[in-house]
Residue, then its C-alpha position, 0 to 999 in steps of 0.5 A: m499500499a502507498g503511503t497516501d492510502v487512508l486505512v480508515t477515516c472518521r468525517d464528523a463521527a459521533l457517539t451518543f448513548g441513550r436518548g432524551p435528557t439522560a443521553v450521554v455523548a462520548v464522542h462529539g463529531a471527531n475527524l481523523s484519517i489513519t495511514p499505513g505506518d502512523r504512530l498516534a498516542i490518543v491521549g486524555p483523562s478517563g472518560s474522555g472518549k478514547s476507548s469510545l473513539l477506538h470502537l469506532l475505528a475498530g467497527l465496533e460501535r457505529p457513529t450516531s452521526g458522521t460516518v467512518t469508513w475502511p478504504h484501504l482494509d480488508g473488512p474486520d479481520d485487517i484490525g487487531l485490538v489489544f485492550q486493557a482489560d484481560s481480553l483472552v479466553p479462560a478455556l483456551d490455552v495461550a496458543e489456542n487464544t493467540a490462534l483464535p483470530l485466525v480459526l474465527a476467520g476461517h483458517p484451518e487449524t493446521q494453518t495456525h501452527h506456524p503463525v501461531t509459534e512464530a508470533l509467540g516468539l517473536v513476543g517472548a512469550a513461546a514458553l508460555a504456549e500450553r499454559l491457561p491464562e490463570e496461569i500467567s501474569g498480567g504482563q504476560a497476558q498482554r504479550v500474549a494478546v500482542a501476539r494474537v495481532l502479530a498472527q492476525q497479520p493486520g493493517l491496523i492494530l488498536a490498543d486501548e490503554p494497553t498499559g494502564r493495569l501495568d506497573h511501569a517496567t512491564g507496561a514499557r515491555v509491552l509498549d515495546t511489544l506493540l512497536t515491534a509488532a507494528e513494525r513487523t506486520g507493517a500495521a499502523l499502531v494507535v494507541t490510546t493512554h493517560d500516560p504521557a510516557v506511553a504517549a511519548r514513545l509514538t510519533t503522533r498525538r492528538a488529545m480529547r477532552d470531554g469527548r472532542l478530539l481536539a486539534p494536533e496544536d491542541a494536544s498539548 
């Protein structure tokens, strides 16, 4: 893909939960485009709308008004997601969790072994392949979540506060792994965070306040 190809774009995309006087506007008319190679941090405090915007980018929520389009992505299978909360399936071991997006996309299990083994090796989790999620630490679980993205080979990686529940050193290692995953897959990377140290490691930063995505010059 050429560097000018737009992977996802929001045009005046808004997201409102509820109706009438109890309605809550989570995102107000956001305008944003993501292109290959982008390394974007969306920064802001809890409740500022960061996660809601990421859900719009991922197609997990439909905009109440405005549009979100993915002109150069091959559908949801071309988006890799890493969440703050533990997103591993408790009944599946680490290798099975890593293979899950491939299996759901219709790949035969015989074709998942190599990408899963390679991805777990790249994030330093090969030795965990047969362990259940309850048998690994939070930091290890996040690295497995990144391995799942690596195995998927997406065009866009979206990570929602991926270091939010980790100590500083573990969080730094997870971010290292995310950046490596983006380089390996050639994917664009968007990370939501309230941590300035995390944001500083990405090329571009945009701030959110009260559901509004601020212009780049206002992101400090």
